[in-house]
N, C-alpha and C positions, 0 to 999 in steps of 0.2 A: 344403370343406376336407378332408373325410375321404378322397375319391378321390385328392386331391393328396398327402396324407400317405402313403397306402398306396402310391402310385406311387413316391414318393421313397424309401420304405423298401425296396421291391422292387428298384429300380434300384441302390441303394447296395450291397445284397448281390450283385446281378447283376454289378457291375463290380469286386468285390474280386479282386485277383490270386490265382491259385492258389498254394497253399503251395509253398515251395521247401525242398529238403532239402540239408543240408550235405554236402560231399564227404567221403570217407573220409580218415582222418588221414594226413598226408604222412610221418609217422614210419615207416610200414610200407613206404615206397617204397625199392626197391633199383635200382642202376644197373649197366650193363655196364662193363667195364674197371676195376672196383673204384673207381669214382668215389665220393668221400665229400665231404660238405659239413658245415660246423659248425652250420648253422641251416636249418630248413625252416619254411615258413609255408603253411597252407591259405588260399588267397585266397577272399574271400567271394562271388565271382561266377564263373560259367562253369565250376564244378567244376574249378578249376585249383589248382596248387601251385607254389611257388617254393622252390628249395633253393639256398643260396649260402654262400660263404666270402669274406671280404674281407681282403686283405693290405694293411695300411696302408703298409708300407714301399715297396711298388711302386705302390700305388693301384689294384690290380687286383681286380676283382670276378669270381669264378668262380661260374658259376650253371648250374642245370638248371631249365628251365621245363617243366611237365607239364600237358597239357590234351588234351581230346578234341574234335576238329573235328566239325562236324555230319555229315560224310560222309567216306568213305575218300579222296575226292579233294579234301578241304578243306585248310585251313591253320590254323596257330596262330601267334600273335605275342606277343612281349614287348618292351617299349620303355622307354626313359628319355626324359623330356622336360625339357631343361635350362632352358626358358623359360616353361613353364606347367604346368597340371595336367591338360590334356586331350589329345586326339589330335593336334591341330594343333601342329606343332613337335616331335613325338616322333621319336626316333631308334630305328627299329624293327629287330628281328631277326625274320624270318618264315621258318618251316619248312613245307615241303610236299613232296609226292611229285611228281617229274618224270614226263614222258611215258614214260621208259624204266623207271620203277618205282623209281629211286633217290631217296633222301631228300636234300634240299638245304636249306641255310640261307642266305638272302640278306639284305642290308641295304637299308633304305628310309628316306629322309628324308621324312617325311610333312608336306608343306607346305600341303596343302589337302584339300578333300573330293572333288576330281576323282580320276580313275584315277591310281594311284601307279606309279612307275617305279623299278626298281632303281638305287640310287645310293649313294655313300659317305656315312657318317654322321659326326657330330661326335666320336665316340669311337673309339679304336683297338680293334679286335677281333682275336681269334685263336681257334684251336681250335674253329671253328664246325662243328657236326655235329648230326644228328638221327636218331632211330629211330622207326619206326612199330610199336608193340607189338600183340600179339595181343588185348589188351584194348581196342583202338580208340583208344588214347591216343598222342599224339606226345610224345616226350621230346627237348627241344632243349637242346643244351649250348653254352656259350660262355664266353669270358673277355673282359671289357670293362674297359679302363683308364678309371676314373672320376676318378682323381687322388688324391694323398695328402691325408689329413686330411678326406676326405669323410665326412659324418655322416648326411645325409638326402637321398634322391633321389626325384623324382617318377616313378612308374612307371605304365605302362599295359599292359594285356594284352587279347587279343582272339582270337576264332576266326571262321573263315569257311567256307562250304560248297563253294567251287569256285575253281579256278585256270584262267586262260585265257592261253595262249601264255607261260607262265612268270611271269605277273603275277597276284597274288591279286585275286579279285573282291570286291565290296562285301560286308560282313557284314550280318547282321540288325540291326534296330534295336529289339530287345526291351529290357525293363528291365535285364536282366543285362548285355547288350552295352553299354548306355549308362552303366552304373554301374561298369564295370571299370577304375577308376582309383584311385590312392592314393599313399601315401608308403612308401618303404622306409627304415627306420631301421637304418643299418649298425652303430651303436653298441650299441643294445639288441637288434638282431637280430630285429626284428619288422616286419611289414607292417601298415599302418593305412590305413583308408579314411574319407573324409568322406562318409558316407552321407546327410547332410542334403540335399545338392543333388539326389541321385537320388530320395530320398523325396519332396521337394517337387515334383519333376517328375511322379512317379507320382501324387501327390495331385491335381495340376492336371489330369492326363489323366483320372483317375477322375471328378473334378468335371465336367469337360467332357462326359464320357460320360453321367453321371447327368442333367445338365441337359437335354441334347439328347434322351436317351431318354424322359424324362418329358414334354417339350414336344412334339416332333414325333412321338414314338412312341406316346403315350398320350392326352394332353390334346387335341391337335388332332383326331385321329380321333374321340375321344369327343364333341367339340363338333359334328363333322359328323353323327354319329349322332343327337344331340339335334335338330339342325336338320331332318333328314330325317324322323324318326319321331315325336318327342314332340309336334310341332306338329299332328299329325293329331288328337290328342285335344282336343276343344273346351275342356275344363276347363283345359288347359295354355296357353291363349292369353290374354295375350301372354307368360306366364312363360317359355315355351320360348325366345322370342327373347332375353330377358335371360340365360337360362342359356347359350344358344349363344354370345352375345357375350362373356360373362364367361369361359367356358371357353377361347375362342379368344384373347382378350386376355391371359389368364394364361399360356396356352401360348406365345404370341408373346413375352411379356416374358421368360419362362424361357429360351426358345429363343435370344433375342438375347443373354442372358447367357452361354449355352453357346457361341454363335457367337463372341462377343468373347473368351472363354477360349481357344477354338481358335486365333484369330488371334494371341493373345499367345503361345501355345505354339509357333506357327510362327516367331515372331520370336526366341524363346529357343532354338530348335533349328535353328541354321544348318546347312545342308547336308542336313537331314532333311526331305524333302517327300513328302507323300502326295497327289499331284496330283489324282487322281480324287476322293478323299474331300473334299479342299479345294474343288474346283470344284463338286461337288454341294452342299456346305454353303453356298457363296456363292449358288448358284441358289435354294436353299430360302429363304435370308434375303431375297433380292430379291423372290421371288414372294409370300412371306408379308407383306412390307412393302406390296406392291401391294394385297393383300387388306385391309390396315388402311385404306389410302386409299379403297378401294372402299366401305368402311363409311360414310364421310362423303359419298359420291357416290351413295348408294342412292336411286333414284327411287321414287316412290309406286307402289303396285300397279297403278293404272290408267294409269300414264304409258306413252307409246308406246315409250320406250326400255327399259322394265322387262324385256322378254324378252331383249334383248341383254345387259343387266346380269346377268341370271340365268345366261346361258350363260357369260359371262366369270367370274362368281363361282364357279360350280360347277367349271369347267375348271381354274382356277388352284388352287382348294381341293383338289381330288382330286390334282392334280399334286404339291402340297406333301406330301400324305399318302404317296403312292407313293415320291417321292424321299426322304422322311424315313425310311421303312422300309428302303430300299436303303442309305442312308448309315449307319443304325444297325448294320446287319449288317457293313458295311465297317469301322466303328469297332470293333466287337467283335473283328474279325480283327486289327486293328492293336493293340488292347490285349492280345491273346493271353489272353482270359479263359477259354478252354476250351470244349469242345463242350457241356457241361451248361448254360452260360449262354446259348449260342446256342439250345439247345433250349428254355430257359425263355422267351426272348423270342418264339420261334415259338409257344409256348403262349399268350402274351399276345395275339398277333395272332389266333390261332385263337379265343380267347374273344371278342375284339371282332368278328370276322367272324361267329361263332355268334350273338352278340347281334343283329347287323345282319340276319341271315337270319330269325331268329325275329320280329323287329320288322317286317321287310319283309312277311312273310306276314300278321301280325296287322293291320298298317295297311291292307293291301290289302283284307282282309275288311271293315274298317271303312269304307274308301272305297267298296267295291262296295255295301255296305248303305246307305250314305248316298246313293249315286247312285240306287238303287232308290227311296229315299224321296223324292228330289228329282224323279224322273220321275213318281212318283205325284202329288206336289204339282203338278207342271207340267200333268199331265193334268186336274187340277182347276181349271186356270186361272191358275196362278202360273208364273213363268219365271225364278226365281233359281237359279243353279247355282254351287256352291262348288268351286273348283279345289283338289285335295288337296295337291299338292306344290309350290306356288308359295312362294318365300321372300320 
């Protein structure tokens, strides 16, 4: 239990998201052409802010949206969603720099996760313009007729890194990108967000990472080390076998839980697919399941098929370990945990490899000494030879 608890503790710290810092206050923002707004809100994600005034007599919302795209060739977007709280169905205003260097604001009716196309939106708009500041921020201006008596609106905002042929490319799917939704209260003049959904998603992603990191990244390799090296010590027989099986079964059970969590995350995140990570995860699950079945089909040591079973067992087992390490690194990239966590997991691998190297040298010394002893015994008329690495 001690190695398992230590592994869980390490991975829980490993997958904590890096701290985020609030954007500077929107109150210090000034605009060209003496544009003034009655209210400004610092939005909680993507270092963005919204400045607005609402004229109830005409139902017109005058606004300035300020955000920094990931690159100078990127885009920023602010949208209202009259039918839901997410991206699908949002009526978007997107600002970006054209190939001639001029800034433009275009309207997009976001009806799906596929590539979007410029189109009219459900709201009447006017005075659309944008500026790219020396501070790397885009300031987008617009007037949107939302209707008289409007009190609360569903808003969405986003940033992206590139534009192709006048059409914004897909944005990142980091935590901030996925959480950039909320409500705009025109009466109170505040923007609010329901962070519970985003927090729940982040928690599930972290749980998924912890479970898979502990299982495929630590317990399964540890079980393989036990099987290859501990069994060489005669005093550890047959304890090594039960240690090996217990470690692998525990790792498999935790890995299945992590795999199931990942499948559930995929169902909840429509339109967001990490194809390679998902495919490797499915392959790991399938191969590990074959290993479990192999346990029940394990022939006796003197059986004629034992050699073939050993080749199968070792090949599949080491494949699971290699694929597990690869997929953990891909998962860390998806979670955006930062370089220090990647370095920490590399340190874990180095420790496991270091242990394996030391034990490899030690066990070979034992095996060679035992062979000399067997040869001496054989020369005295006995003929029993023990194979050192048979499972």
